[in-house]
N, C-alpha and C positions, 0 to 999 in steps of 0.2 A: 176608283174613288174620285170624288170631287173635292178639290182643295181650295181654301180661301187663305190668301196671305195678306196680312195687314201691315202696310207701310209703303214707302215710296222711294227708298234710297238704294245705294249700291249693295248694302247688306241684303235687302229684300230681293234684289235682282240675283244675287249669288244663291240665295235660298231657292228662288224660283227655278234657277238653272239646275240645281240639284234635284228638286222635286220632279222636274220634267224628265229626268233620267229614270225615275221609278216606274217599273212595269205595272205597279198597282194603280197608277194615276191616269184618269181618262180626261179630266178637265181641270184647269187652274184658273182661278179668279184672283185679282189683286185689287185691294182698296187702299189708297187710290192708285198706286202704281206709278209708272213713268213710261217714257217712250220705249226704252229698252225692254222693260218687263212686258210691255204690250206686244212684243214680238213672239213671246212664248205663253202669254196668259191673256185673259180678257180683263182689261182694267175697268173698274167701276168707279164712278165719281162719288165716293163716300170717304170722308175724312177719317183718319185713324182714331179720332176722339169722339166720333159720332156713334156711340155704343148702341143706341136704339136702332139706328139704320143698319149697322153691321149685323146685329142679332136677327133683325127682320129679314135681311138679305140671306143670311145663312140658313134660316128656316125655309124661306121661299124656294131657294135653289137646292135644298136638301144636301147641304155641304156635309161631307163626312169628317173633315178635319180642318179647323181654322188654326193657322200658325201666326202668332202675333210677334212681329219682328222688332217693333219699336219699344223704347223704354216708357214713354208717356202713357200709352194705353195699358201697359202692364201694371205700372205703379197706380194708375187710376182705377184698376179693377175690371178690365175687359174680360179676362178669363172667367172671373166670378159671374159676370152677366151672361156669358155664353153658356156656362155650366148650369145656371139657373133654368135655362130654357132647354136643358137636356142635350146640349150640343157638345161634341168632343172638341177640345182646344188644347194647343200646345203652348206652354208658358207657365210661369208661376202665378198663383193667385195673389191678390192684393196684399195679404198679410205676409207673404214671402217676398214679394217684389220690393218690399221696404229695404231689403238688403242693398239695393241700389238707390232706392228713393230717398233714403236718409243716411248721409255719411256719419252723423252722430250715432244712429242706431248701429251701423255696422262696426264702428270703432268700439262702442260699448260692448257689443257681442264678442269682438276679438279679445278685449280685455278680460271679460268674464270667463271665457273658455280658453284662455292662454294661447291664443293663435298669434304668432309673431307679427307685429306691426310696429309702426313708429309711435313714440310717445306723443300724447295729444291732450288738449283741453277743448271743451265745448262752451260756446257763449251765445246767450240770447240777447245780450245787450252790447251795443257798440262801445259804450263807456267802459264796461268791464273788460272787453277785449283790448281796448287801447291801454288800459291800466296794466294788464298782464304783459303786454308787449314791452313795457318800460324796462323789465328785468329779464327779457327773453334773450336767447342766443340766436345769432343770425349766421347764415341764411335761415329763413323759416317759411313754412308753407301755410297759406290761407285757403280754405276750401268752403265754398258755399254748400250748405247742408243738402239742398235739394238738387233736382235735375237741372243741368245748365248746358245741354248739348255738348258735353265734354270740354267746356271752356271755363267752368267755374273754379279753376284752381290757379292760384297766383303764387309764384316763388319770389319772395322778397329778400333782397340782399342786405337791407339795413332798416333801421327804425322808421326813417322817413317814408321809405317805400311801403313798409308794412302798414303805417297809419293811413296812407293813401289807399291801400288795398281794402282796409276795413271800411273806409268811407265809401269806396266804390261798391263793395258787396252789400254792406248792411244799411247804409244811409241813402246812397244814390240808387240802390236797387238795380245795379247794372245787370244782374241776372234774375231780376224779378223776385218773386216770393221765395225762390231757392236760397236767397241770401238773408232770410229772416233769422236763421241760426247760422253760426259760423264755427267751423272746426279749425283750430290752430294746431299745426302739427310740426313735429321735429323734421328737419330737412335730412333726408337720407341720400347717400351717394352710392353709385353702382350702376350696373346694367339693368335696364328695364326689360322684362319679358312678359308676354301675355300667354295665358293658358286657358283655352276654352274647355268646357266640360258639359257632358250630358248628365242629368241627375233625375232619379225617379222617386225621390223622397228619402231613400235609404242608401241606394247604391250610386256611386259616382264613377263615370268613365271619362278620363281626360282625352282630349284631342291632341294633335301635334302642336308644338309651340309656335309662337309668332312674335314679332316685334314691330310696334307701331312707331311712327314719327309724327309727333303732335305739333311741333312748331311750324309756323308758316314758311320760314325761310331756311335756306341752306345753312349747314353748320349748327342746326338747332337754335336758330335765332328767330326773333319775331314773336308774334302772339300765338297762344295756344289755339289749335283748331280741332275739328272733329277727327283729324287724321289726314296726313298728306301722303301716306304710303306705308307699306308693310313688307316684311319678308317672313318666310316660314320654310324650314324650322329655324329656331335660333341656335347657333352654334354655342351660345353661352349657357344654354339650358342643358347641362350635363346630366349624366346618370346619377351622380351624387346629389345634384340639386333636386332632381326628380324624386329620389328616395326620401330626401328630407321633407319635401312638400307633401308627398303622399302620407307620411307619418304625422306631420305636424299641422298641415294646412287644409288639404282637400277634404278628406273624410271628416276631419274635425269640424269644418264649416257646415257640412251637411248634417252631422250629428247635433251640432249646436242649434241649428234652425229647427230640427225635429224636437229637441228638448224644450225649446221655447214655444212649442205648439204652432210652429210656422213651417210645416212640411213643404219642402221646396221641390217642385217638379218643373223641369225645363232646362235652361242653360245657365250655368254660373261661369262668368268670365272672371278669372283671377288676374289682376294686374299686380305683378311681382317686382320687387327691387332686390337684385342680388347684391347685398351689402357685404362688407368684409366680415361681418358677424353672422352671415348666413342670409337666406331668403326671408323677406318680409312682405306682407301684403300691403300694397299701395292703395288698392281699391277693389271693390266688387262691382260687376255689372250683372244684371239679371236677364241678359239676352246676348246674342252674338255681337261681338264687337264689329265696328265698321271703321276701317276697311279690313280688319283681321279675317272676317268671314270670306273675303274675296281671295285670300291665299290659302285658307285652311280647307274650305269646302271643296274646291276643285281637286284637292289631293285625297279626299275621303273615298274609300272604296265601297263602303256600306250603302245600302238603300236608305236614304235619309228618313223616309216615311216609316220604315220598320223600326228605326232607332227612336224616332219621336213617339211612336205608338207604345214602344216598350217603356219609355219614360212615364207616359200617362198610366199604363197598366201596372207599373211596379215590377216589371220583368227585365229590367236593364241588365241584371246579372247574367242573363242568357245571351247577351249580345257580345260578340267579339269585334270590338271596334278596330279597324285597320286603315292605314294610310299608305299611299304610294311612297316608294323609296326614291324620292326626288326632292325638288325644292320649287318654291314659287315666290315671285316678287311682284308687288302691285305698286304702280306709280299713279297717284291721283292727278288728273288734269283739272285744274281749278280755274275760276274766273279771276283775273287780275284784280287785286284789292281785297279778296277774301282773307280773313273772316270779317272785315269791317264793311266796306262799301264796294259794290261791284255792279256791273250792268248785266242784263239778261237779254235773251232774244237773238243771239248770234247763231247763224246757220253752222251746223257741224258737218264737216266734210271728211270722208274716208272711212265711215262706219262699215261700209260694205266689205272692206278688206278683211274683216274678222269673220265673215261668213264661212262656215265649213272648217274653221281652224279647230284643232283639238288640243293645242298647247298654248294658245293665246286667247285671251278673253277680254271683252270690253263690257264692263259692268256699268250701267247707267246709274247716276246718282241724282243730278239735277238737270233733267232733260224734259222736253215737251214736244209732242208731234203737232206740226202745223201744216197748212197747205203748201208752204214752201219747202218743207222737210223737217227734220229733227233739229231743234234749236236749244241753246243753253237756257237753263231755268233754275240756276242755283249757284252757290259758291263753289261747292265741289260738283263738278260736272260729270266726269267719267273716272272709272278705276280701270287702268290697263294692267291686266295680270298676265304674266308669262311663266311657264314652267321651264325647268332645265334639269339636267342630270344632277347639278349641284347649285348652290346659291350664286356662284359667280356666273355660271351660264344663264341662270334664270334672270339675273340682273341685266346681263347683256341683252338678252332677248326682250325684256320689258322695255328697255330704253330704245331698242330698235322699233318696237311696236308703237311707242308713243308718237313716233314721227309719221305714222300713217294717218294720224288725226290732225285736223286743222280747224280752228275757229278763232274769231277775233278775240283778243285779250286772253288767249290761252296762257296759263301759267302752271309751272310745276317745279318741284324741288329736283335738283340734279344729283342729289347725294343719297337717295333712298338705298339702303342696304350697303352703304360705303363701309360701314364698320366691319362687314364680313371679310373685307380685303385684309384686315389686320389680324385675322385669326390664323 
């Protein structure tokens, strides 16, 4: 099979690494890819939102399966465009990708179908949002309705902070058109857990759990980022939590989308908050999380192509999804100043040390190949993932492996997975 992967980050590198293990696959392309993906796939200079070029390329190369990794092209309808041309593609169609594309839609869906989530209100006007805040309880959460690279969520401690947040999102358009509509949500406390799942429209198969670290600085301080590291599985995701979510959240979401005429095929990412009143849905994503994919996929035993084809064909119920009985931790190496301002173009040293490793992986996120070698080309540069018998060993291995890599302005959090020491 010839495979085309759409995207350019650590998530797409993790997908490509899994695809490369499939005996069904003879050739992998990636549009646009990055320097790391280029080691296992042929990168083509086509942007993820260049739908016409992607479909033309897929037809020209007779691609057997296109895997869309990123949220923007999914929400924009790339799967629909590929299917119109008779091409097989993995991911939700536009009318289903709205599950991630609009927070207002997803909150309304949960309310309608009694899926546990935080109380909320939605606003199209900054004036009305500000008026509502005058009598609100704090802390409170402000969410830009649309896609904002995982950064469009503000936790506000008081009225002053909340007013500034409304201004930043709705008036100053800090997150662009994503802030045309605003969701104001009850602040929930508890452990956060991420659960990825494969869905074929009617059947859902969940993957192993994970936990992301969104804040830029140690101790969960600083600005929200696209993710500074992850670990899998989460020791806080117990058998009881799993049973509750299967009964009240997972299948209920798939059934709700089907009932709305928005059959969902692809990946649903469940962002959960384990509150004292039980698990609640924080958010949905319509694709693999990044960097969650970097700790979940290396532990998956199945042939990823078989699973994805089952999702497309509606035969997921025939797949026995299984994962290694171990753990993985990913530490993101970022450019100093991320997620605000940072420099690019610094030479990365030590990448060769990951060659031939079967328990340590270096997933490229923001890298570029040049005549001098591979250089930094983004805020998040690399995801260093290591496996271990348990989370403590995986964490130790990951922090040893990050020392193999050097580049100017290298920055990382030093407390990824620290919570597992408390268990």
